[in-house]
C-alpha positions as CSV (number, residue, x, y, z in Angstrom):
1,M,12.3,4.0,15.4
2,T,12.1,0.7,17.4
3,S,13.8,-1.5,14.8
4,R,16.4,-1.5,12.0
5,R,16.3,-3.3,8.7
6,L,18.8,-6.2,8.5
7,S,18.1,-7.8,5.2
8,L,15.7,-8.8,2.5
9,A,14.9,-12.5,2.9
10,A,13.1,-13.3,-0.3
11,N,10.8,-11.8,-3.0
12,V,7.5,-13.5,-2.5
13,P,4.8,-12.7,-5.2
14,L,1.3,-11.7,-4.1
15,I,-1.6,-13.3,-5.9
16,V,-5.4,-13.0,-5.9
17,M,-7.6,-16.0,-6.3
18,C,-11.1,-17.3,-6.2
19,H,-13.1,-20.4,-5.3
20,P,-13.4,-22.8,-8.3
21,S,-17.2,-22.3,-8.2
22,V,-16.7,-18.8,-9.5
23,P,-17.0,-18.8,-13.3
24,A,-13.8,-16.7,-13.9
25,K,-10.5,-17.7,-15.3
26,D,-8.7,-14.4,-14.6
27,L,-9.2,-11.1,-12.8
28,K,-11.1,-9.4,-15.7
29,E,-13.6,-12.2,-15.8
30,F,-14.0,-12.0,-12.0
31,V,-14.8,-8.3,-12.3
32,E,-17.5,-9.1,-14.8
33,F,-18.9,-11.9,-12.6
34,T,-19.0,-9.5,-9.7
35,K,-20.8,-6.9,-11.7
36,E,-23.5,-9.4,-12.6
37,Q,-23.8,-10.4,-9.0
38,N,-24.1,-6.7,-8.0
39,K,-27.0,-6.3,-10.5
40,S,-29.1,-8.9,-8.7
41,D,-28.0,-7.8,-5.2
42,K,-26.1,-11.0,-4.6
43,G,-23.3,-10.7,-2.1
44,V,-19.7,-11.2,-3.1
45,F,-17.2,-11.5,-0.2
46,Y,-13.5,-11.1,-0.2
47,G,-11.1,-12.1,2.5
48,T,-7.8,-10.6,3.7
49,T,-5.4,-11.2,6.5
50,G,-6.8,-8.2,8.4
51,P,-7.9,-4.5,8.1
52,G,-5.1,-2.4,6.6
53,S,-3.3,-5.4,5.2
54,V,-1.8,-5.3,1.7
55,M,-4.6,-7.3,0.3
56,H,-7.3,-5.2,2.0
57,L,-5.9,-2.1,0.2
58,S,-5.5,-4.0,-3.0
59,A,-9.0,-5.2,-3.0
60,E,-10.3,-1.8,-2.2
61,T,-8.2,-0.4,-5.1
62,L,-9.8,-3.0,-7.4
63,K,-13.3,-2.0,-6.2
64,R,-12.5,1.7,-6.8
65,D,-11.0,1.2,-10.3
66,S,-13.6,-1.3,-11.6
67,G,-16.7,0.0,-9.9
68,I,-17.6,-3.4,-8.3
69,K,-19.0,-4.0,-4.9
70,M,-17.6,-6.6,-2.5
71,D,-17.9,-7.0,1.3
72,H,-14.6,-7.3,3.3
73,V,-14.1,-10.3,5.6
74,P,-10.9,-9.9,7.7
75,F,-9.1,-12.9,9.2
76,R,-6.4,-13.2,11.7
77,G,-3.7,-14.5,9.3
78,A,-3.4,-16.5,6.1
79,A,-4.4,-19.9,7.3
80,P,-8.1,-19.1,8.2
81,L,-8.4,-17.0,5.0
82,V,-7.3,-19.9,2.8
83,Q,-9.6,-22.3,4.7
84,E,-12.6,-20.1,4.1
85,L,-11.7,-19.7,0.4
86,L,-11.4,-23.5,0.1
87,S,-14.8,-23.9,1.7
88,G,-16.4,-21.4,-0.7
89,R,-17.8,-19.2,2.1
90,I,-15.9,-16.3,0.6
91,Q,-15.4,-16.0,-3.2
92,F,-12.2,-13.9,-3.5
93,G,-9.0,-13.3,-1.6
94,G,-5.3,-13.1,-1.8
95,D,-1.9,-13.4,0.0
96,Q,1.7,-14.3,-0.7
97,I,1.9,-17.1,-3.2
98,S,3.6,-19.4,-0.7
99,T,0.4,-19.8,1.4
100,S,-1.7,-21.1,-1.4
101,L,0.5,-22.4,-4.2
102,A,-0.3,-26.1,-3.6
103,H,-4.1,-25.3,-3.6
104,V,-3.8,-23.4,-6.9
105,R,-1.8,-26.1,-8.5
106,S,-4.3,-28.8,-7.4
107,G,-7.2,-26.8,-8.7
108,N,-8.8,-26.4,-5.2
109,L,-8.4,-22.6,-5.7
110,R,-8.0,-20.6,-8.9
111,G,-5.3,-18.1,-9.4
112,L,-6.6,-15.0,-11.1
113,A,-3.6,-12.7,-11.2
114,T,-0.3,-11.9,-9.6
115,L,0.3,-8.4,-8.3
116,S,4.0,-8.6,-9.2
117,P,5.3,-6.8,-12.3
118,A,6.3,-10.2,-13.8
119,R,4.5,-13.5,-14.0
120,T,5.0,-16.1,-11.3
121,V,5.8,-19.8,-11.2
122,I,2.1,-20.5,-11.8
123,E,2.0,-21.1,-15.6
124,G,-0.4,-18.9,-17.5
125,M,-1.5,-16.6,-14.7
126,P,-1.2,-13.0,-15.9
127,T,-0.3,-9.9,-13.9
128,V,-2.8,-7.3,-12.8
129,R,-1.2,-4.8,-15.1
130,E,-1.7,-7.1,-18.1
131,Q,-5.4,-7.3,-17.2
132,G,-5.8,-3.5,-17.0
133,F,-5.4,-3.0,-13.2
134,P,-2.0,-1.3,-12.9
135,N,-2.9,0.4,-9.6
136,M,-2.9,-3.0,-7.9
137,E,0.7,-3.8,-8.8
138,L,2.8,-4.5,-5.7
139,F,6.1,-6.1,-4.8
140,G,5.8,-8.9,-2.2
141,W,8.8,-9.5,0.0
142,N,9.9,-10.8,3.4
143,G,12.7,-9.3,5.4
144,F,14.6,-9.5,8.7
145,F,14.7,-6.7,11.3
146,A,16.4,-6.2,14.6
147,P,16.0,-3.9,17.6
148,A,17.1,-0.4,16.7
149,K,20.0,-0.4,19.3
150,T,21.5,-3.7,18.1
151,P,25.3,-3.1,18.1
152,P,26.8,-2.7,14.5
153,A,29.1,-5.6,15.0
154,I,26.3,-8.0,15.7
155,V,24.3,-6.6,12.8
156,A,27.2,-7.2,10.5
157,T,27.6,-10.8,11.7
158,I,23.9,-11.6,11.2
159,Q,23.9,-10.0,7.7
160,A,27.0,-12.1,6.7
161,E,25.3,-15.3,7.8
162,M,22.1,-14.4,6.0
163,A,23.9,-13.7,2.8
164,K,25.7,-17.1,3.2
165,A,22.4,-18.9,3.8
166,A,20.8,-17.2,0.8
167,R,23.4,-18.7,-1.5
168,D,22.9,-22.2,-0.2
169,G,21.4,-24.6,-2.7
170,D,18.9,-26.2,-0.3
171,V,17.6,-22.8,0.7
172,K,17.2,-21.8,-2.9
173,R,15.3,-25.0,-3.7
174,R,13.0,-24.6,-0.8
175,L,12.2,-21.0,-1.7
176,A,11.5,-22.1,-5.2
177,E,9.1,-24.8,-4.0
178,V,6.9,-22.2,-2.4
179,G,7.1,-19.7,-5.3
180,A,9.6,-17.4,-3.6
181,E,12.9,-16.1,-4.9
182,G,16.0,-15.5,-2.7
183,D,18.4,-12.7,-3.5
184,G,21.8,-13.9,-2.4
185,L,23.6,-11.0,-4.1
186,H,21.8,-8.5,-1.9
187,V,20.8,-10.3,1.3
188,G,22.6,-8.6,4.2
189,R,22.6,-5.1,2.8
190,T,20.5,-2.7,4.8
191,C,20.2,-0.3,1.8
192,H,18.6,-3.1,-0.2
193,G,16.2,-3.8,2.6
194,A,15.4,-0.2,2.9
195,A,14.6,0.1,-0.8
196,H,12.2,-2.9,-0.6
197,A,10.5,-1.5,2.5
198,G,9.5,1.5,0.4
199,R,8.3,-0.5,-2.6
200,G,4.8,-1.6,-3.1
201,R,3.1,1.0,-1.0
202,A,2.4,3.8,-3.5
203,P,0.5,1.9,-6.3
204,A,-2.3,0.7,-4.0
205,G,-2.2,3.7,-1.8
206,G,-5.5,5.0,-3.1
207,G,-7.1,2.0,-1.6
208,V,-6.5,3.4,1.8
209,E,-9.0,6.1,1.4
210,A,-11.3,4.0,-0.8
211,G,-11.6,1.5,2.0
212,G,-12.4,4.1,4.6
213,A,-9.0,3.8,6.4
214,V,-6.9,6.7,7.5
215,T,-3.2,6.9,6.9
216,E,-1.0,8.0,9.8
């Protein structure tokens, strides 16, 4: 192991969205739209932050469970993915809500579903489970790590400062602005970070094989 978990930073919901030109208000309608496109051999493209990313596996899980066909367009990060979605050159994509919340609220992108178990700050946007796609359900989170050989005393100091920051009112407000949720009661506990590191992988795990990837 080259690193050790320091702390959970924030819970950040994952969402899937489409370009407004797509006639779909939610994920179920997007699936129906894609099926119609498939019948006439019209391409539907979905973007992710790269091969093997959470959204790559989630989209492949959706393809497997719904029977639709989409072509994968990988990008090097969220910024180019969102730009291509905004341009309409790809129809579907997803990432953490923080990267696209402003675009969804403005109507430049349309949120179809959240992959989290509970609804997000985007009013009216249902979960994937509510729409009949429970295998796509995932927890989105960000965390802090340190080199594996970091001395315990330094680790303890960093964790204490992280816990203090997580309880700060300004930090909480900023996280809320981007759709994230801090966890001041648990930030700084390695056991909590370990638990989150193991969450979210299994539900979409079948998408690995569905997408032609190999687990190692």
